[in-house]
C-alpha positions in Angstrom: 49.9 125.2 106.4 47.6 124.3 103.5 45.6 121.1 103.4 44.5 118.7 100.6 41.0 118.0 101.2 38.5 115.5 99.6 34.9 115.9 100.1 32.2 113.1 100.2 28.8 114.5 100.2 25.7 112.1 100.6 24.2 111.2 97.1 21.8 108.4 97.7 18.7 110.3 96.9 19.5 113.3 98.9 18.7 116.9 97.9 21.1 119.7 97.1 21.6 120.8 100.6 24.2 118.1 101.3 26.2 119.1 98.4 25.7 122.7 98.9 26.9 122.5 102.5 30.1 120.9 101.5 30.5 123.7 98.7 30.0 126.3 101.5 33.2 124.8 103.4 35.2 124.0 100.2 34.8 127.6 99.0 36.1 128.9 102.4 39.0 126.2 102.2 39.9 127.0 98.7 40.0 130.8 99.4 42.4 130.0 102.3 44.8 128.2 99.9 43.8 124.7 100.4 43.6 122.1 97.5 39.9 120.9 97.2 38.3 118.1 95.1 35.0 116.2 95.3 34.2 112.4 95.1 31.9 111.3 92.5 28.7 111.4 94.6 26.1 114.0 95.5 25.0 116.3 92.8 28.1 116.7 90.5 26.5 119.6 88.3 26.7 121.9 91.4 30.1 121.1 92.3 31.5 121.7 88.6 29.5 124.8 88.6 31.4 126.0 91.7 34.5 125.3 89.9 35.7 122.1 91.8 37.1 118.9 90.4 34.8 115.8 90.6 37.0 112.6 90.7 35.8 109.7 88.7 34.5 106.8 90.4 33.0 103.3 89.6 29.5 103.2 88.0 27.9 102.2 91.3 28.7 105.7 92.7 25.8 107.4 94.6 23.5 109.3 92.4 20.5 111.4 93.0 17.1 109.7 92.3 15.6 109.5 88.7 12.4 111.5 88.3 9.9 109.0 89.1 7.1 109.0 91.4 8.1 108.8 95.2 5.9 108.1 98.3 4.1 111.2 99.6 5.9 110.9 103.0 9.2 109.1 103.8 9.3 107.9 107.4 12.8 107.7 108.1 12.9 107.5 111.9 16.7 107.6 112.5 19.9 107.7 110.4 20.2 103.8 110.3 17.0 103.6 108.3 18.4 106.1 105.9 21.5 104.1 105.3 19.5 100.9 105.0 16.6 102.0 102.8 18.0 104.8 100.6 21.4 103.2 99.9 20.5 99.5 100.8 23.5 99.4 103.1 22.0 96.4 104.9 23.8 94.3 102.4 27.3 93.8 103.4 28.9 93.3 100.0 27.5 96.6 98.9 29.1 98.4 101.9 32.4 96.6 101.2 32.3 97.6 97.6 31.5 101.3 98.5 34.2 101.5 101.1 36.7 99.9 98.7 35.7 102.5 96.0 36.0 105.4 98.6 39.3 104.0 99.8 40.7 104.0 96.1 39.9 107.6 95.7 41.6 108.5 98.9 44.7 106.5 97.9 44.8 108.2 94.4 44.1 111.8 95.8 46.2 111.4 98.9 44.1 113.9 100.9 45.5 115.2 104.4 41.8 115.7 105.3 38.5 114.0 104.3 35.1 116.0 104.8 31.9 113.9 104.8 28.4 115.0 104.9 26.3 111.9 105.9 28.6 109.5 103.9 29.6 106.7 106.4 31.6 104.6 103.9 34.0 107.5 103.4 34.4 107.9 107.1 35.4 104.3 107.4 37.7 104.4 104.5 39.5 107.5 105.8 40.0 106.3 109.2 41.4 103.0 107.9 43.9 105.1 105.9 44.8 107.3 108.9 43.3 110.4 107.3 41.3 112.7 109.9 37.7 113.3 109.1 35.7 116.6 109.4 31.8 115.7 109.5 29.2 118.3 108.4 26.0 117.4 109.9 22.5 118.2 111.1 22.0 117.6 114.8 19.8 114.7 114.1 22.5 112.9 112.2 24.5 112.6 115.4 21.9 112.6 118.1 21.8 109.6 120.7 18.0 110.1 120.9 15.7 107.2 120.0 13.9 107.9 116.7 16.2 110.8 116.1 14.6 112.0 112.8 11.2 111.2 114.1 11.0 111.6 118.0 7.1 111.8 118.2 7.0 108.2 116.9 5.7 105.5 119.2 7.0 102.6 117.3 10.5 101.1 116.5 12.1 102.7 113.2 11.8 99.2 111.5 8.2 99.1 112.1 7.7 101.9 109.7 10.4 100.9 107.2 10.9 97.1 107.6 14.3 96.7 105.6 16.9 94.6 107.5 19.1 96.5 109.7 22.4 97.9 108.5 24.1 97.9 112.0 25.4 94.5 112.0 26.8 95.3 108.5 28.6 98.5 109.8 29.9 96.5 112.7 31.3 93.8 110.5 33.0 96.1 108.1 34.3 98.4 110.8 35.9 95.4 112.5 37.4 94.1 109.2 39.0 97.4 108.9 40.5 97.2 112.4 38.4 100.1 113.5 36.5 98.4 116.5 32.7 97.9 116.9 30.1 100.1 115.7 27.1 100.1 118.4 25.0 102.9 116.6 24.8 104.1 113.1 25.0 107.7 114.2 28.6 107.1 115.6 29.9 106.6 111.9 28.9 110.4 111.3 31.2 111.9 114.2 34.3 113.3 112.8 37.6 114.2 114.6 35.7 117.7 114.1 32.1 117.7 113.7 30.3 120.9 112.3 26.6 121.3 112.8 25.0 124.2 110.8 22.8 125.4 113.4 22.7 126.7 117.0 22.8 124.5 120.2 19.7 126.4 121.4 17.7 125.5 118.4 18.8 121.8 117.9 20.6 120.4 120.9 22.8 117.2 120.7 22.3 115.5 124.0 25.2 113.7 125.7 29.0 114.1 125.2 30.5 113.8 121.8 31.2 110.3 120.5 34.4 111.4 118.9 36.3 114.7 118.4 34.9 118.1 119.0 31.3 119.4 118.4 30.9 123.0 117.1 27.7 124.7 116.0 28.5 127.1 113.2 25.2 128.6 112.0 23.8 128.0 108.6 25.9 126.5 105.9 24.6 126.6 102.2 25.7 127.5 98.8 24.4 129.9 96.2 25.1 129.2 92.5 27.2 131.8 90.7 24.2 132.4 88.3 20.4 131.9 89.1 18.4 129.8 86.6 15.5 131.8 85.3 14.2 135.2 85.9 15.0 137.1 88.9 12.3 138.0 91.8 10.0 140.8 90.4 9.7 144.1 91.7 6.2 144.6 93.5 4.4 146.5 96.2 2.4 143.4 97.0 3.1 140.9 99.6 5.9 138.7 98.4 5.6 134.9 98.8 8.8 132.8 98.0 8.2 128.9 97.3 11.0 126.5 97.3 9.8 122.8 98.1 13.1 120.9 97.2 15.0 120.0 94.0 12.6 117.4 92.9 14.1 114.2 94.3 11.3 113.4 96.8 8.7 116.0 95.8 5.8 115.2 93.3 4.5 117.5 90.7 1.1 117.5 92.4 2.5 119.2 95.5 3.9 122.0 93.7 0.6 122.4 91.7 -1.2 122.6 94.9 1.0 125.5 96.1 0.5 127.3 92.7 -3.3 126.8 93.0 -3.2 128.1 96.5 -1.6 131.3 95.4 -3.9 131.8 92.4 -5.9 135.0 92.3 -4.5 136.1 95.6 -3.1 139.6 96.2 0.5 138.4 96.4 3.5 138.3 94.1 4.9 134.7 94.1 8.4 133.6 93.2 9.1 129.7 92.7 12.4 128.1 92.9 12.0 124.6 90.9 15.4 123.2 91.5 16.5 120.6 89.0 12.8 119.2 88.4 9.3 120.3 87.4 10.4 121.5 83.9 7.0 122.6 82.4 3.8 120.8 82.9 2.5 123.2 85.4 -0.5 125.6 85.5 1.3 128.8 86.4 -1.0 131.5 87.7 -0.6 135.2 86.5 0.8 136.2 89.7 3.6 133.5 89.8 7.2 133.7 88.4 8.7 130.1 88.1 12.6 130.0 88.0 15.0 127.0 88.2 18.0 126.5 90.6 18.0 130.0 92.1 20.1 129.6 95.3 18.7 131.1 98.5 20.1 134.4 99.3 18.4 136.5 96.6 14.9 135.3 97.0 15.2 135.1 100.8 16.2 138.8 100.9 13.1 139.5 98.5 10.4 137.5 100.3 7.9 138.4 103.0 7.0 134.8 103.7 8.6 131.5 102.6 6.7 128.3 101.7 9.1 125.3 101.8 9.4 121.7 102.4 11.2 122.2 105.5 14.6 121.0 104.4 17.3 121.9 107.1 19.3 124.2 104.9 16.2 126.0 103.6 14.6 126.7 107.2 17.9 127.7 108.7 18.6 130.1 105.9 15.1 131.5 106.1 15.7 132.1 109.8 19.0 133.5 109.1 17.3 136.2 106.8 14.7 136.8 109.5 11.8 135.6 107.4 8.9 133.5 108.8 8.1 130.1 107.3 5.1 127.9 105.9 6.3 124.5 105.9 4.8 121.5 104.1 6.9 118.4 104.9 7.3 115.4 102.6 9.7 113.3 105.0 10.1 112.9 108.7 13.2 115.0 109.1 11.5 117.9 107.4 8.6 117.6 109.7 10.9 117.7 112.5 12.5 120.8 111.2 9.0 122.4 110.9 8.2 121.3 114.7 11.6 122.4 116.1 12.7 125.3 114.1 9.3 126.9 113.0 6.5 126.1 115.4 8.6 125.9 118.5 10.4 129.2 117.7 7.0 130.8 116.7 8.6 131.7 113.4 5.9 130.2 111.1 3.5 127.5 110.8 3.7 123.8 110.1 0.9 122.6 107.7 1.0 118.9 108.3 2.0 116.6 111.0 2.2 112.8 111.3 1.7 110.3 114.0 2.1 106.6 114.2 -0.4 103.9 115.2 0.3 100.8 117.2 0.2 98.8 113.9 3.0 100.9 112.5 1.1 103.0 110.1 1.2 106.8 109.6 -1.8 109.1 110.2 -1.6 112.7 109.0 -3.3 115.8 110.1 -3.3 119.2 108.3 -3.3 122.3 110.3 -6.5 123.7 109.5 -8.7 121.0 107.9 -7.6 118.2 110.4 -7.0 114.5 109.6 -6.3 113.9 105.9 -6.0 110.8 103.6 -4.6 113.0 100.8 -1.1 112.6 99.5 -0.5 116.3 99.7 -1.6 119.2 101.9 -4.6 120.7 100.6 -4.9 123.8 98.4 -7.1 125.6 101.1 -4.7 124.7 103.9 -1.7 126.2 102.0 -3.7 129.4 101.3 -4.7 129.7 104.9 -1.2 129.3 106.1 0.3 131.9 104.0 -2.5 134.2 104.7 -2.1 133.7 108.5 1.7 134.4 108.5 1.3 137.4 106.2 -1.3 138.8 108.5 0.6 138.6 111.8 3.8 140.5 112.2 4.9 138.7 115.2 5.9 135.8 113.1 8.4 137.9 111.4 9.5 139.6 114.6 10.4 136.3 116.2 12.2 135.0 113.0 14.2 138.3 112.8 15.3 137.5 116.5 16.6 134.2 115.6 18.3 135.7 112.4 20.3 138.0 114.6 21.5 135.1 116.8 22.4 132.9 113.7 24.1 135.7 111.9 26.3 136.5 115.1 27.3 132.6 115.3 28.1 132.4 111.5 30.2 135.6 111.3 31.9 134.7 114.4 33.0 131.2 113.3 36.1 130.6 111.4 35.2 127.5 109.4 38.9 127.0 107.9 40.3 127.0 111.4 37.7 124.5 112.6 38.3 122.2 109.6 42.0 122.4 110.0 41.8 121.5 113.7 41.0 117.9 112.8 44.4 117.6 111.4 46.1 118.9 114.5 45.1 115.6 116.2 48.2 113.5 116.1 46.4 110.2 116.2 42.9 109.4 114.6 40.7 107.7 117.0 40.2 104.1 116.0 
């Protein structure tokens, strides 16, 4: 039986990965005969390029950030801080309006299944309407671990980002909808079926599922039908692929530092700039700069990948068996660098953070040590790339994880797992 599926990707300042993960599942469901549409949130240009309908919403629908300077590092210690700070969901009227807007889309579209990717208001609206929820998640979205996005922190999440807590708001709104109490923000992101785009061996989720069934399905990401800009060049030199995000949280100087690190090196460098950084860069002769290229083509081309440590990018890099050089711009990216790159031996992490007793951040770069600079230094980036290219063991270890990730992805029936949420005759309330 076909389903009518409505997707709600996170859109409050998030990157392309949230929408891309939804598009990966949407494409599989559409190919199986399901009817698919997207709420007006996330990155709508990606959705329309993939050929899916975007439903109109009110002006307050989530939007990616404008291109303005961002802090050099965002210390979100758990998912509650993301909700409170990025979306200002510590305001009860804001949450009520967003839940009501999501509920109107659900009432108008009449889905038999709602898919969320870190979108708690849609989860509440769907459950209030009796519609089962599939959640697409990183393991840290749903972990019960303290400081789930930043487990090395020694202070409370609000010490780093002191916005008011959103948890009382979620509890209030959930009770108003007749859905019971909310004791942890992470609980909002459990679906009747929850799909984590990784492996349990890489990113375990401690404890039993809060709701429904949990499945590790291997990497989920989306490639655009047509890449923006020139294709990766043919070359006999070592090939360096650079992708440090779509521009929402990454400043121009960070990318310029990468370009400067690659200047005059005996490498061929291919850069995906996403939706930002249009011009105003000093580009060395050995560098080709493209736009939103997707991941598969440049990853197949590369010998080493320089990235921001985004979950989709790092897991796709492992899937292709390529080593990583990670320079993070937020806590979750640093955790991916620690957990998916350093701990696996599949590359190097260029910057780590620590917290002081006064709730301040201290940074240390891999080679040059403690740093008060907003971005990783040029010399550190160059040394990181050089180290990984010089040691084939990084590639061998990445290739081993790639085999395991490919086996999980090819052996997973995403359509059947998504449809299993509708097999439950009663949505948990």
